[in-house]
Structure formats: structure tokens, C-alpha cells
C-alpha positions as CSV (number, residue, x, y, z in Angstrom):
1,X,-13.7,17.2,-5.2
2,X,-12.5,20.6,-3.9
3,X,-13.0,19.3,-0.3
4,X,-10.6,16.3,-1.2
5,X,-7.9,18.7,-2.4
6,X,-8.2,20.9,0.6
7,X,-8.0,17.8,2.9
8,X,-4.9,16.6,1.2
9,X,-3.3,20.1,1.4
10,X,-4.1,20.2,5.1
11,X,-2.5,16.9,5.7
12,X,0.6,18.0,3.9
13,X,0.7,21.4,5.8
14,X,0.0,19.7,9.2
15,X,2.6,17.0,8.8
16,X,5.2,19.0,7.1
17,X,6.1,16.0,5.1
18,X,7.0,16.2,1.4
19,X,4.5,14.9,-1.1
20,X,6.8,11.9,-2.0
21,X,6.8,10.6,1.6
22,X,3.0,11.2,2.0
23,X,2.4,8.9,-1.1
24,X,4.8,6.2,0.3
25,X,2.9,6.2,3.6
26,X,-0.6,6.5,2.0
27,X,0.2,3.4,-0.2
28,X,1.4,1.3,2.8
29,X,-1.6,2.5,5.0
30,X,-4.1,1.7,2.3
31,X,-2.4,-1.8,1.7
32,X,-2.5,-2.7,5.2
33,X,-6.1,-1.5,5.8
34,X,-7.2,-3.4,2.7
35,X,-5.6,-6.5,4.1
36,X,-7.3,-6.2,7.4
37,X,-10.8,-5.3,5.9
38,X,-10.6,-8.0,3.1
39,X,-8.9,-10.6,5.4
40,X,-7.0,-11.7,2.3
41,X,-3.3,-12.4,2.3
42,X,-1.0,-9.7,0.7
43,X,0.1,-12.4,-1.6
44,X,-3.3,-12.5,-3.3
45,X,-2.7,-9.0,-4.7
46,X,-6.3,-8.1,-3.7
47,X,-5.0,-5.5,-1.0
48,X,-2.5,-4.2,-3.7
49,X,-5.4,-3.9,-6.2
50,X,-7.1,-1.5,-3.6
51,X,-4.0,0.6,-3.5
52,X,-3.9,0.8,-7.3
53,X,-7.6,1.7,-7.6
54,X,-7.4,4.4,-4.9
55,X,-4.1,5.9,-6.3
56,X,-5.6,6.1,-9.8
57,X,-8.7,7.7,-8.4
58,X,-6.5,10.2,-6.5
59,X,-4.7,11.1,-9.7
60,X,-7.9,11.5,-11.7
61,X,-9.2,13.9,-9.0
62,X,-5.9,15.8,-9.2
63,X,-6.4,16.1,-12.9
64,X,-9.9,17.4,-12.4
65,X,-8.7,19.9,-9.8
66,X,-5.7,21.2,-11.8
67,X,-7.6,21.2,-15.2
68,X,-5.0,19.1,-17.0
69,X,-2.5,16.3,-16.5
70,X,0.8,17.1,-14.9
71,X,2.7,14.1,-16.1
72,X,5.8,14.5,-14.0
73,X,3.9,14.8,-10.9
74,X,1.5,12.0,-11.8
75,X,4.2,9.6,-12.7
76,X,6.0,10.3,-9.5
77,X,2.9,10.0,-7.3
78,X,1.9,6.6,-8.9
79,X,5.5,5.1,-8.6
80,X,5.9,6.3,-5.0
81,X,2.5,5.0,-3.9
82,X,2.7,1.7,-5.6
83,X,6.3,0.7,-5.2
84,X,6.5,-0.8,-1.7
85,X,3.1,-2.2,-1.6
86,X,3.8,-4.1,-5.0
87,X,7.3,-5.2,-3.7
88,X,5.9,-6.5,-0.5
89,X,2.9,-8.3,-2.2
90,X,5.2,-9.8,-4.7
91,X,7.7,-10.9,-2.1
92,X,5.0,-12.6,-0.1
93,X,3.5,-14.3,-3.1
94,X,6.9,-15.6,-4.2
95,X,8.2,-16.7,-0.8
96,X,8.6,-20.4,-0.4
97,X,6.0,-22.1,1.6
98,X,7.6,-23.4,4.9
99,X,6.3,-26.4,6.7
100,X,5.7,-26.2,10.4
101,X,7.7,-28.7,12.4
102,X,5.4,-31.1,14.2
103,X,4.9,-30.3,17.8
104,X,5.8,-32.9,20.4
105,X,2.9,-34.0,22.5
106,X,3.6,-35.0,26.1
């Protein structure tokens, strides 16, 4: 698990991005990767479930590495990682189904 912490720190140092931004990007990357790998619509919430599971695993690893929960950081990380994937999945799930106009045959 120490390798994982070192890997995350290297990403933060190499990109120069704030932790908040990295969590937002990671959530979207996981969502889209899960969508491609599972071949399931974002509206099924299966890709979102992958984001949820991986983010919770990330926070457990952080807890082990730090020796205790850091609730302010954990809450912020979870919200930032899950917000846009959840909103996107919900919007796709709730969107009205549109019918395709019949194509004219010549």
C-alpha cells in the first residue's frame, strides 16, 4: 500500500494539480473507463458503482497509510470524486427517451 501512496504523490507532484482537481479527474476517468470496459450505459449506474467502489477503496488505503481517518479530507475526496459521475449518470438515467424519425427510403 505504500507503493500506492507514493504513486499518488508522484501524480500530484508531476501534474502540479490540487488534490481536489485530481479527484474530479479520477472520478470521470474511472466512470468512462468502466463504461467502455463493461459496455453498459452510464444510466445503468454500473459504471458509477465502479467509481464508488474504487473511491472507497482509495479512502481505506489512505486511512491505513495515515494511521487514522482524516474526516475533512476523506469527505472532500469522496464528494469531489463522486459528484460529476453521479450527476452525469443520473441525468442520463432520467433523460426522456427520444424516438428516431423514420428515415426515408428512395
